C-alpha positions in Angstrom: -0.3 16.2 0.8 -2.5 19.3 1.2 -2.5 19.9 4.9 -3.6 22.9 6.9 -0.5 25.0 6.3 -0.4 28.6 7.7 1.9 29.6 4.8 -0.8 28.8 2.3 -3.9 30.8 1.8 -7.0 29.0 3.2 -9.2 27.4 0.6 -6.7 27.7 -2.2 -5.2 24.7 -4.1 -1.4 24.8 -4.2 -1.3 23.7 -7.8 -3.3 26.5 -9.4 -4.3 29.0 -6.7 -8.0 28.4 -7.4 -10.4 27.7 -4.5 -10.7 24.0 -3.9 -11.9 21.8 -1.1 -9.5 21.6 1.8 -8.9 18.7 4.1 -10.4 19.3 7.4 -8.5 18.5 10.6 -10.2 15.1 11.0 -9.3 14.1 7.4 -5.7 15.2 8.0 -5.5 13.0 11.1 -7.0 9.9 9.4 -4.8 10.3 6.4 -1.7 10.8 8.6 -2.6 7.6 10.4 -2.6 5.7 7.1 0.6 7.4 6.1 2.3 6.1 9.2 1.1 2.5 8.5 2.2 2.7 4.9 5.6 3.8 6.0 5.9 0.7 8.1 4.9 -1.4 5.1 7.3 0.4 2.8 4.5 1.7 0.6 4.4 5.1 -1.1 2.9 7.9 0.8 0.4 8.7 -2.0 -1.2 5.3 -1.6 -1.9 6.0 2.0 -3.2 9.5 1.3 -5.6 8.2 -1.4 -6.8 5.3 0.8 -7.1 7.6 3.8 -9.2 10.3 2.1 -11.5 7.6 0.5 -11.8 5.8 3.9 -13.0 8.9 5.7 -15.0 10.4 2.8 -18.8 10.5 3.2 -19.2 9.8 -0.5 -17.3 8.1 -3.3 -14.7 10.3 -4.9 -13.5 10.6 -8.6 -9.9 10.7 -9.5 -10.1 14.4 -10.2 -11.4 15.0 -6.6 -8.4 13.0 -5.2 -6.0 15.0 -7.4 -7.4 18.3 -6.2 -7.9 17.4 -2.5 -4.5 15.8 -2.1 -2.5 17.9 -4.6 -1.4 14.7 -6.4 -0.2 14.5 -10.0 -2.6 12.6 -12.4 0.0 9.9 -12.8 0.4 9.4 -9.1 -3.3 9.3 -8.5 -3.8 6.9 -11.4 -1.1 4.5 -10.4 -2.2 4.7 -6.7 -5.8 3.9 -7.6 -4.7 1.0 -9.8 -2.5 -0.5 -7.1 -5.2 -0.1 -4.4 -7.8 -1.6 -6.7 -5.6 -4.6 -7.5 -5.0 -5.0 -3.7 -8.7 -4.9 -3.1 -8.5 -1.8 -0.9 -10.7 0.4 -3.1 -13.6 -0.4 -5.4 -15.2 1.5 -8.3 -18.6 2.9 -7.6 -21.3 4.1 -10.0 -22.6 7.5 -9.3 -25.9 8.3 -11.2 -25.6 11.4 -13.4 -21.8 11.5 -13.3 -19.8 9.9 -16.1 -16.6 9.9 -14.1 -15.4 6.8 -12.3 -15.7 7.1 -8.6 -13.9 5.1 -5.9 -14.7 4.0 -2.3 -12.4 2.5 0.3 -13.0 -1.2 1.2 -12.9 -1.1 5.0 -13.1 -4.8 5.9 -9.7 -5.5 7.4 -10.0 -9.2 6.9 -10.5 -8.8 3.2 -7.6 -6.4 2.9 -5.2 -8.5 5.0 -6.2 -11.7 3.2 -5.6 -10.2 -0.2 -2.4 -8.6 0.8 -1.0 -11.8 2.2 -2.2 -13.9 -0.8 -1.2 -11.5 -3.5 1.9 -9.8 -2.1 3.6 -11.8 0.7 3.1 -15.5 -0.4 4.4 -14.9 -3.9 7.4 -13.0 -2.5 8.2 -16.0 -0.2 8.1 -18.4 -3.2 10.4 -16.3 -5.3 12.6 -15.7 -2.3 13.1 -19.5 -2.0 14.7 -19.8 -5.4 16.9 -16.7 -4.7 18.1 -18.3 -1.5 19.0 -21.4 -3.3 21.1 -19.4 -5.8 22.8 -17.6 -2.9 23.5 -20.9 -1.2 25.2 -22.1 -4.4 27.3 -18.9 -4.5 28.4 -19.4 -0.9 29.5 -22.9 -1.6 32.1 -21.4 -3.9 33.6 -19.1 -1.3 36.7 -19.9 0.7 35.9 -22.0 3.8 36.6 -19.2 6.3 33.9 -17.0 4.8 31.6 -19.9 4.0 30.9 -21.1 7.6 29.4 -17.8 8.9 27.4 -17.1 5.7 26.1 -20.6 5.5 24.6 -20.2 8.9 22.9 -17.0 7.9 21.5 -18.4 4.7 20.3 -21.5 6.5 18.5 -19.2 8.9 16.8 -17.3 6.1 15.8 -20.6 4.4 14.2 -21.7 7.7 12.3 -18.4 8.0 11.1 -18.8 4.5 10.0 -22.4 5.0 8.0 -21.4 8.1 6.4 -18.5 6.3 5.5 -20.7 3.3 3.9 -23.2 5.7 2.2 -20.6 8.0 0.9 -17.9 5.7 -1.3 -20.1 3.4 -3.0 -21.3 6.6 -3.5 -17.8 7.8 -4.9 -16.8 4.4 -7.4 -19.6 4.7 -8.4 -18.7 8.2 -8.8 -15.0 7.4 -10.7 -15.9 4.1 -13.2 -18.2 5.9 
């Protein structure tokens, strides 16, 4: 991420040395806040940087703007925007007189959380159930000394999954209402 770095010349982009818009201290702090959250969720830093700069931006930004401001590769920016759009965290915006596609952050936490739970967590719980059943079958084939402890652990994971599959759809309904 392009931060205020005393080693770099102010106003210069690290990629080509040409003057480019810098991130101001407020933008840096907002982006860093989202980077910390993304780290907790196990998401790539670039997703948080893209979302953070769009979140704090006064106007919609084109992918080229994001690439320049955050010193991202075109591939990273493209993949990040696609992921964030699929998640419902950013939306495309029409800017009159500009043929480029512009993006804006969706700032409604309820929508973001609902979509994340529905599209990411619930499907993971469902595929996890089948995997736990396969693991339980593998454990049944182990010698009895190993089987006892591992059976308890798998039973615990299955219980967590069952609770999650029961609770999360209700939470998605509540948040979506």
